[in-house]
C-alpha positions as CSV (number, residue, x, y, z in Angstrom):
1,M,0.0,0.0,0.0
2,V,1.1,3.6,-0.7
3,E,0.1,6.5,1.1
4,G,0.8,10.1,0.0
5,E,-0.5,13.2,-1.7
6,A,-2.0,13.8,-5.1
7,A,-2.2,17.0,-6.8
8,I,-3.6,18.0,-10.2
9,V,-0.9,19.1,-12.8
10,T,-2.1,22.2,-14.5
11,D,1.2,23.6,-15.8
12,D,0.9,23.4,-19.7
13,E,4.7,23.0,-20.2
14,K,4.8,20.0,-17.9
15,L,1.5,18.5,-19.4
16,Q,3.1,18.7,-22.8
17,E,6.0,16.7,-21.5
18,I,3.7,14.0,-20.1
19,A,1.7,13.9,-23.2
20,K,4.9,13.0,-25.1
21,A,4.8,9.5,-23.2
22,F,1.3,8.9,-24.7
23,F,2.4,9.6,-28.3
24,D,0.5,6.4,-29.6
25,W,-2.7,7.9,-28.2
26,G,-1.9,11.6,-29.0
27,P,-3.8,13.6,-26.3
28,T,-3.5,17.3,-26.6
29,V,-3.2,19.9,-23.8
30,K,-6.1,22.3,-23.3
31,D,-7.0,24.5,-20.3
32,G,-4.7,22.4,-18.0
33,A,-5.8,19.0,-18.9
34,F,-5.7,16.4,-21.6
35,T,-8.2,16.1,-24.4
36,H,-8.6,14.0,-27.5
37,E,-11.4,13.1,-29.9
38,Y,-11.4,9.5,-28.5
39,S,-10.6,7.5,-25.4
40,A,-11.7,4.4,-23.5
41,P,-15.4,4.6,-22.8
42,S,-14.6,4.1,-19.1
43,A,-12.6,7.3,-19.2
44,G,-15.6,9.5,-19.7
45,P,-15.8,12.6,-21.8
46,P,-12.7,15.0,-21.7
47,P,-11.1,16.9,-20.2
48,W,-9.0,14.3,-18.4
49,Y,-6.9,15.7,-15.6
50,V,-3.4,14.5,-14.8
51,Y,-2.3,13.9,-11.2
52,E,1.1,13.9,-9.7
53,F,1.5,11.5,-6.7
54,T,4.1,12.1,-4.0
55,P,4.4,9.1,-1.8
56,K,5.0,9.5,1.9
57,T,4.7,6.0,3.4
58,V,4.9,2.5,1.7
59,F,3.9,-0.7,3.3
60,G,5.0,-4.1,2.1
61,V,3.7,-7.5,3.2
62,A,5.7,-10.6,2.4
63,T,3.6,-13.7,0.9
64,A,6.3,-16.2,1.4
65,D,8.2,-17.6,4.3
66,P,9.4,-16.0,6.6
67,H,6.4,-13.6,6.2
68,G,6.3,-10.4,7.9
69,A,5.7,-6.8,7.1
70,T,7.8,-3.7,6.6
71,R,7.2,0.1,6.2
72,W,9.3,2.8,4.4
73,R,8.9,6.5,4.9
74,M,10.1,9.0,2.4
């Protein structure tokens, strides 16, 4: 499990950089969000906002012997 803070990215320059990672889909940046003429039906209509997640605490649980759990704090 990961705990942290999420914030909407609205900076056009940063969104343009992120959009490059989705070159095969080709979203455009408009008014601080992504837009495109089509997307997955489950995404709903545009605009689609991009979130930046900053983790604060991560919990891990082992699924094999010796079992156990741990926590990392950033």
